[in-house]
Wavefront OBJ file of the C-alpha trace (Angstrom):
o trace
v 103.657 102.118 90.506
v 100.104 100.858 89.923
v 97.773 98.247 91.422
v 94.744 96.812 89.646
v 91.586 97.038 91.766
v 88.620 95.443 90.001
v 89.862 96.659 86.637
v 90.781 100.140 87.872
v 94.448 101.067 87.801
v 95.361 102.927 90.971
v 98.496 105.062 90.747
v 100.468 104.756 93.972
v 103.171 107.167 92.895
v 100.917 109.667 94.670
v 100.320 108.359 98.237
v 96.832 107.134 99.070
v 94.772 106.975 102.267
v 93.035 103.849 103.559
v 90.292 104.444 106.101
v 89.678 101.841 108.808
v 86.260 100.391 109.618
v 86.234 97.831 112.416
v 83.040 95.790 112.679
v 84.317 94.153 115.841
v 83.138 94.628 119.424
v 86.688 94.817 120.790
v 89.069 96.800 118.586
v 91.606 98.768 120.667
v 90.328 102.150 119.440
v 86.846 101.935 117.940
v 85.559 98.524 119.009
v 81.774 98.278 118.999
v 81.352 101.748 117.533
v 80.051 100.595 114.146
v 77.638 97.772 114.907
v 74.489 98.766 113.035
v 73.749 99.728 109.444
v 73.208 103.442 110.015
v 76.489 103.778 111.932
v 78.392 101.962 109.186
v 76.820 104.004 106.374
v 77.459 107.252 108.218
v 81.118 106.441 108.886
v 81.772 105.247 105.323
v 80.177 108.385 103.896
v 82.312 110.510 106.222
v 85.564 108.768 105.224
v 84.799 108.873 101.505
v 83.813 112.545 101.699
v 87.060 113.284 103.509
v 89.027 111.679 100.697
v 89.662 108.012 101.521
v 90.920 106.058 98.515
v 90.275 102.675 100.137
v 88.231 101.393 103.062
v 89.741 98.559 105.133
v 87.156 96.409 106.934
v 88.153 94.218 109.863
v 85.935 91.727 111.677
v 88.526 90.098 113.949
v 90.540 92.269 116.323
v 94.274 91.585 116.179
v 95.126 93.133 119.549
v 96.956 90.657 121.830
v 94.074 90.192 124.272
v 91.355 89.828 121.647
v 88.915 86.967 122.011
v 88.886 84.161 119.458
v 86.450 84.608 116.568
v 85.512 81.601 114.473
v 85.854 81.669 110.699
v 82.075 81.536 110.341
v 81.615 84.404 112.790
v 84.110 86.488 110.867
v 82.305 85.826 107.591
v 78.928 86.606 109.172
v 80.267 89.953 110.362
v 82.108 90.990 107.237
v 79.896 89.973 104.298
v 76.859 92.034 105.379
v 79.177 95.030 105.824
v 80.581 94.585 102.312
v 77.119 94.247 100.818
v 75.810 97.271 102.710
v 78.707 99.521 101.725
v 78.668 98.540 98.054
v 74.890 98.971 97.921
v 75.163 102.587 99.051
v 78.633 103.408 97.692
v 79.179 101.028 94.737
v 82.480 102.564 93.589
v 84.182 102.020 96.949
v 87.397 100.017 96.856
v 87.171 97.701 99.849
v 90.156 96.079 101.508
v 89.473 93.151 103.830
v 91.613 92.731 106.924
v 91.775 88.960 107.384
v 94.341 86.171 107.627
v 91.845 83.442 106.678
v 91.617 82.169 103.113
v 87.898 81.340 103.274
v 87.069 84.802 104.583
v 89.185 86.321 101.826
v 87.470 84.168 99.192
v 83.959 85.015 100.382
v 84.840 88.701 100.595
v 86.249 88.875 97.066
v 83.248 87.004 95.707
v 81.021 89.632 97.312
v 82.892 92.595 95.864
v 86.046 93.241 97.900
v 88.996 94.595 95.929
v 92.042 94.002 98.189
v 93.077 91.503 100.856
v 95.064 92.783 103.834
v 96.709 89.847 105.638
v 98.492 90.511 108.935
v 100.254 87.143 108.661
v 101.368 87.226 104.994
v 100.049 83.700 104.575
v 101.642 82.289 107.733
v 98.364 81.607 109.560
v 96.513 80.019 106.633
v 98.445 78.017 104.051
v 95.612 78.397 101.528
v 95.724 82.199 101.444
v 98.257 82.532 98.621
v 96.224 80.174 96.430
v 93.097 82.278 96.944
v 94.951 85.480 96.085
v 96.482 83.870 92.996
v 93.103 82.536 91.853
v 91.357 85.913 92.093
v 94.485 87.968 91.323
v 93.610 90.831 93.662
v 96.095 93.186 95.317
v 97.544 91.609 98.435
v 98.926 93.430 101.458
v 101.530 91.335 103.262
v 102.351 92.395 106.803
v 105.353 91.415 108.883
v 104.497 89.572 112.089
v 105.807 86.681 114.131
v 103.489 84.140 115.719
v 99.865 85.216 116.043
v 98.098 88.103 117.821
v 98.076 86.128 121.071
v 101.808 85.243 121.022
v 103.435 88.016 118.995
v 104.539 90.190 121.905
v 106.654 87.316 123.229
v 108.497 87.079 119.909
v 110.438 90.332 119.778
v 114.010 89.007 119.782
v 115.937 90.095 116.687
v 119.635 90.397 115.862
v 118.926 93.018 113.188
v 115.224 93.692 112.895
v 115.152 95.518 109.566
v 117.553 93.057 107.915
v 115.415 90.148 109.123
v 112.243 91.861 107.909
v 113.771 92.413 104.479
v 114.633 88.713 104.290
v 111.100 87.815 105.428
v 109.540 89.975 102.721
v 111.977 88.764 100.051
v 110.907 85.182 100.691
v 107.226 86.130 100.625
v 107.613 88.074 97.394
v 109.436 85.175 95.759
v 106.724 82.712 96.770
v 103.812 84.898 95.696
v 105.465 85.826 92.407
v 105.944 82.127 91.638
v 102.170 81.747 91.952
v 101.519 84.607 89.546
v 100.403 87.156 92.116
v 101.030 90.559 90.560
v 100.019 93.342 92.907
v 101.847 93.196 96.230
v 101.997 95.773 99.017
v 104.297 95.525 102.045
v 103.296 96.478 105.585
v 106.072 96.639 108.217
v 103.524 95.721 110.887
v 104.052 98.414 113.481
v 103.084 97.010 116.866
v 103.193 93.376 115.762
v 105.982 91.314 117.373
v 107.900 94.523 118.001
v 108.732 96.545 121.075
v 108.165 100.290 121.117
v 111.853 100.938 120.440
v 111.834 98.438 117.584
v 108.803 100.154 116.046
v 110.709 103.422 115.972
v 113.811 101.765 114.547
v 111.715 100.281 111.733
v 110.114 103.658 111.037
v 113.512 105.374 111.071
v 114.841 102.918 108.479
v 111.626 102.374 106.529
v 113.070 103.670 103.271
v 115.112 100.439 103.098
v 111.952 98.530 102.214
v 111.905 100.471 98.957
v 114.787 98.208 97.894
v 112.130 95.572 97.196
v 110.539 97.920 94.634
v 107.022 97.461 96.005
v 104.627 99.962 97.581
v 104.754 100.174 101.362
v 101.750 100.700 103.633
v 102.217 102.425 106.987
v 99.760 101.654 109.759
v 100.644 103.636 112.866
v 97.230 105.142 113.540
v 96.657 105.688 117.268
v 98.887 102.715 118.154
v 100.642 102.102 121.450
v 103.983 103.227 120.024
v 102.407 106.688 120.100
v 100.212 106.768 123.169
v 102.556 104.850 125.468
v 105.494 107.025 124.468
v 103.462 110.167 125.157
v 101.699 108.717 128.214
v 98.265 109.436 126.781
v 95.271 107.376 125.609
v 94.514 106.144 122.056
v 91.747 108.757 121.954
v 94.372 111.482 122.499
v 96.825 110.140 119.920
v 95.674 111.929 116.765
v 98.418 114.552 116.830
v 101.084 111.886 117.296
v 99.529 109.835 114.513
v 99.639 112.792 112.143
v 103.299 113.417 112.943
v 104.324 109.783 112.367
v 102.230 109.592 109.185
v 104.235 112.549 107.893
v 107.501 110.811 108.753
v 106.255 107.652 107.008
v 105.533 109.632 103.845
v 109.051 111.045 103.846
v 110.353 107.456 104.163
v 108.430 106.340 101.071
v 105.050 105.113 102.334
v 102.520 104.903 99.510
v 99.440 104.108 101.625
v 98.510 105.460 105.051
v 96.087 103.188 106.918
v 94.238 105.402 109.386
v 91.250 105.914 111.649
v 91.199 109.652 110.883
v 90.954 110.202 107.146
v 90.704 113.997 106.983
v 93.976 114.555 108.812
v 95.809 111.900 106.773
v 94.563 113.364 103.489
v 95.834 116.761 104.608
v 99.248 115.180 105.348
v 99.369 113.741 101.848
v 98.326 117.027 100.220
v 101.010 119.008 102.037
v 103.615 116.319 101.387
v 102.755 116.397 97.680
v 103.011 120.175 97.637
v 106.607 119.915 98.737
v 107.608 116.850 96.719
v 105.712 116.960 93.413
l 1 2 3 4 5 6 7 8 9 10 11 12 13 14 15 16 17 18 19 20 21 22 23 24 25 26 27 28 29 30 31 32 33 34 35 36 37 38 39 40 41 42 43 44 45 46 47 48 49 50 51 52 53 54 55 56 57 58 59 60 61 62 63 64 65 66 67 68 69 70 71 72 73 74 75 76 77 78 79 80 81 82 83 84 85 86 87 88 89 90 91 92 93 94 95 96 97 98 99 100 101 102 103 104 105 106 107 108 109 110 111 112 113 114 115 116 117 118 119 120 121 122 123 124 125 126 127 128 129 130 131 132 133 134 135 136 137 138 139 140 141 142 143 144 145 146 147 148 149 150 151 152 153 154 155 156 157 158 159 160 161 162 163 164 165 166 167 168 169 170 171 172 173 174 175 176 177 178 179 180 181 182 183 184 185 186 187 188 189 190 191 192 193 194 195 196 197 198 199 200 201 202 203 204 205 206 207 208 209 210 211 212 213 214 215 216 217 218 219 220 221 222 223 224 225 226 227 228 229 230 231 232 233 234 235 236 237 238 239 240 241 242 243 244 245 246 247 248 249 250 251 252 253 254 255 256 257 258 259 260 261 262 263 264 265 266 267 268 269 270 271 272 273 274
């Protein structure tokens, strides 16, 4: 199971870790923390030293209460970050967290390797064409509605069955456009209640039926801290536990705020399973 990142074949048969860098003022966990060049460089160096395989950059918070950010604002936030990181760490494989085709296009043209789309093309009809044109790996997440409406769209008859159908349709469409490298993200916390998040995690191995790598993004999310009645800042232990469960269910990429702990999870998981 490989993906092609800028001519480099990445073997996902061994799980990988994707470190998160939010260049937003309002992310639920680290908003505003990385707003100048020295902070960004320091955090990237830390994550790469700790073993991150990819860095995922987001410039538009997807939490339900997040303020609107224009396409131009998003580009103006994200392109300087890409340029800065690749200047200091040129071998870094950058993933861009965006649902906008123009942001994706500009990011790829400036050196990004992967596009991570929370809407799987639903919020911008041009996204698939951009991915097909540049033929970069594409992470497709399950969500209903948009970040502002998603928590009102949690009615399912059979959530996992409906998600499998959703992904099957997306895979068929993207394959018809010649998109080769696809990654599925169940979208924990997006248009799902806490109980539904845990049901999806419990049954996550079913997504392996689609024969594509699965990304798990549970890091410090409300499914952890609300269940434990703690804050996001206190949710590292819970994150580590759920990351371990995700690996046992077949996750090939862990998207995390805390790289060191996730890398340790992967190493211990591999010790048992390889």
